[in-house]
C-alpha positions as a Markdown table, in Angstrom:
| # | Residue | x | y | z |
|---|---|---|---|---|
| 1 | Gln | 30.8 | 31.5 | -60.7 |
| 2 | Val | 27.0 | 31.0 | -60.8 |
| 3 | Gln | 25.6 | 28.1 | -62.8 |
| 4 | Leu | 22.1 | 26.9 | -63.3 |
| 5 | Glu | 21.3 | 23.5 | -64.6 |
| 6 | Glu | 17.8 | 22.3 | -65.5 |
| 7 | Ser | 16.7 | 18.6 | -65.4 |
| 8 | Gly | 13.5 | 16.6 | -65.6 |
| 9 | Gly | 12.3 | 17.3 | -69.1 |
| 10 | Gly | 11.1 | 14.6 | -71.4 |
| 11 | Leu | 8.2 | 13.2 | -73.5 |
| 12 | Val | 4.8 | 13.0 | -71.7 |
| 13 | Gln | 1.3 | 12.3 | -73.0 |
| 14 | Pro | -1.4 | 15.0 | -72.8 |
| 15 | Gly | -2.8 | 15.1 | -69.3 |
| 16 | Gly | 0.4 | 13.9 | -67.8 |
| 17 | Ser | 2.9 | 15.5 | -65.3 |
| 18 | Leu | 6.5 | 16.3 | -65.2 |
| 19 | Arg | 8.7 | 18.0 | -62.5 |
| 20 | Leu | 11.4 | 20.2 | -63.6 |
| 21 | Ser | 14.4 | 21.0 | -61.3 |
| 22 | Cys | 16.9 | 23.8 | -61.5 |
| 23 | Gly | 20.1 | 23.2 | -59.5 |
| 24 | Val | 22.0 | 26.4 | -58.6 |
| 25 | Ser | 25.7 | 26.5 | -57.8 |
| 26 | Gly | 27.8 | 29.5 | -56.8 |
| 27 | Arg | 25.1 | 31.4 | -54.8 |
| 28 | Thr | 22.2 | 30.5 | -52.7 |
| 29 | Val | 18.7 | 30.5 | -54.2 |
| 30 | Ser | 17.2 | 31.9 | -50.9 |
| 31 | Ser | 18.5 | 35.3 | -51.7 |
| 32 | Ala | 17.4 | 35.3 | -55.5 |
| 33 | Val | 14.3 | 35.9 | -57.5 |
| 34 | Met | 13.9 | 32.8 | -59.5 |
| 35 | Gly | 11.9 | 32.2 | -62.7 |
| 36 | Trp | 10.9 | 29.7 | -65.3 |
| 37 | Phe | 10.6 | 30.6 | -68.9 |
| 38 | Arg | 9.9 | 28.6 | -72.0 |
| 39 | Gln | 10.4 | 28.9 | -75.8 |
| 40 | Ala | 8.5 | 26.9 | -78.4 |
| 41 | Pro | 9.8 | 26.5 | -82.0 |
| 42 | Gly | 9.3 | 29.7 | -83.9 |
| 43 | Lys | 8.1 | 31.6 | -80.9 |
| 44 | Glu | 9.6 | 34.1 | -78.5 |
| 45 | Arg | 10.7 | 33.1 | -75.0 |
| 46 | Glu | 7.7 | 33.6 | -72.7 |
| 47 | Phe | 7.3 | 33.8 | -68.9 |
| 48 | Val | 6.0 | 30.8 | -67.0 |
| 49 | Ala | 6.5 | 31.3 | -63.3 |
| 50 | Thr | 8.4 | 33.2 | -60.7 |
| 51 | Ile | 9.1 | 33.0 | -57.0 |
| 52 | Asp | 10.4 | 35.8 | -54.7 |
| 53 | Arg | 13.2 | 35.6 | -52.1 |
| 54 | Ser | 10.8 | 34.8 | -49.3 |
| 55 | Ala | 9.4 | 31.8 | -51.3 |
| 56 | Tyr | 6.0 | 33.0 | -50.1 |
| 57 | Ile | 5.0 | 35.0 | -53.2 |
| 58 | Met | 4.7 | 33.4 | -56.7 |
| 59 | Ala | 3.4 | 34.5 | -60.0 |
| 60 | Tyr | 2.3 | 32.5 | -63.0 |
| 61 | Ala | 1.4 | 33.0 | -66.6 |
| 62 | Asp | -2.4 | 32.8 | -67.2 |
| 63 | Ser | -1.8 | 29.9 | -69.6 |
| 64 | Val | -0.3 | 27.7 | -66.8 |
| 65 | Lys | -2.1 | 29.0 | -63.7 |
| 66 | Gly | -3.7 | 26.2 | -61.8 |
| 67 | Arg | -1.7 | 23.5 | -63.5 |
| 68 | Phe | 1.9 | 24.5 | -62.7 |
| 69 | Thr | 3.5 | 25.2 | -59.3 |
| 70 | Ile | 7.0 | 26.8 | -58.6 |
| 71 | Ser | 8.7 | 25.9 | -55.4 |
| 72 | Arg | 12.1 | 26.2 | -53.8 |
| 73 | Asp | 14.2 | 23.7 | -51.8 |
| 74 | Asp | 16.8 | 25.7 | -49.9 |
| 75 | Ala | 18.6 | 22.7 | -48.5 |
| 76 | Lys | 19.3 | 21.5 | -52.0 |
| 77 | Asn | 19.7 | 25.0 | -53.5 |
| 78 | Thr | 17.2 | 24.0 | -56.1 |
| 79 | Val | 14.0 | 25.4 | -57.6 |
| 80 | His | 11.3 | 23.1 | -59.0 |
| 81 | Leu | 8.4 | 23.5 | -61.5 |
| 82 | Gln | 5.7 | 20.9 | -61.0 |
| 83 | Met | 3.7 | 20.7 | -64.2 |
| 84 | Asn | 0.3 | 18.9 | -64.2 |
| 85 | Ser | -2.4 | 18.5 | -66.8 |
| 86 | Leu | 0.1 | 19.0 | -69.6 |
| 87 | Lys | -1.1 | 20.1 | -73.0 |
| 88 | Pro | 0.5 | 19.9 | -76.4 |
| 89 | Asp | 0.8 | 23.7 | -76.3 |
| 90 | Asp | 3.2 | 23.4 | -73.3 |
| 91 | Thr | 5.7 | 21.8 | -75.6 |
| 92 | Ala | 8.9 | 23.9 | -75.4 |
| 93 | Val | 12.4 | 24.3 | -74.1 |
| 94 | Tyr | 12.1 | 25.3 | -70.5 |
| 95 | Tyr | 14.7 | 27.6 | -69.0 |
| 96 | Cys | 15.5 | 28.4 | -65.4 |
| 97 | Ala | 16.5 | 32.0 | -64.6 |
| 98 | Ala | 18.0 | 33.7 | -61.5 |
| 99 | Asp | 18.8 | 37.2 | -60.3 |
| 100 | Trp | 20.3 | 38.4 | -57.1 |
| 101 | Arg | 20.0 | 42.2 | -57.8 |
| 102 | Ile | 16.1 | 42.5 | -58.0 |
| 103 | Val | 14.0 | 42.4 | -54.9 |
| 104 | Arg | 10.5 | 41.9 | -56.4 |
| 105 | Leu | 9.0 | 39.4 | -58.7 |
| 106 | Thr | 9.5 | 40.0 | -62.4 |
| 107 | Met | 8.0 | 38.4 | -65.5 |
| 108 | Thr | 10.4 | 40.1 | -67.8 |
| 109 | Ala | 13.1 | 37.9 | -69.2 |
| 110 | Ser | 15.7 | 40.8 | -69.5 |
| 111 | Ser | 15.5 | 41.4 | -65.8 |
| 112 | Tyr | 17.3 | 38.0 | -65.1 |
| 113 | Glu | 21.1 | 37.9 | -65.2 |
| 114 | Tyr | 21.6 | 34.2 | -65.0 |
| 115 | Trp | 20.2 | 31.4 | -67.2 |
| 116 | Gly | 20.4 | 27.7 | -67.5 |
| 117 | Gln | 20.9 | 25.8 | -70.9 |
| 118 | Gly | 17.2 | 24.6 | -71.0 |
| 119 | Thr | 15.5 | 21.3 | -70.8 |
| 120 | Gln | 13.1 | 20.0 | -73.6 |
| 121 | Val | 9.5 | 19.2 | -72.7 |
| 122 | Thr | 7.4 | 17.5 | -75.3 |
| 123 | Val | 3.7 | 16.8 | -74.7 |
| 124 | Ser | 2.5 | 14.4 | -77.4 |
| 125 | Ser | 0.4 | 11.2 | -77.8 |
């Protein structure tokens, strides 16, 4: 059974940094397309970042480009999201997603079969 578990969320001041982690069990991340999404109160879930199977190709939402970095640690079967220069607008529940069927990057939430429970990120002074 595949399980995804996010960690690393919390409260941070504007301009600060956080590193989210998504631990995967049941299958290997090296054969999956992995993604991060977020959902703020009263808003729809939105794409944040994705990394392909090779771990050489990534894509980001325009709102986080240059500030967030997605990476993968195959030895720990984990995907990370390094978030720098955080803004209050980044406040949301962040979700990790995985799919072993698709072969290319996708920014569409419905393309991902597996999801974590989410971790809260709050950016506030």
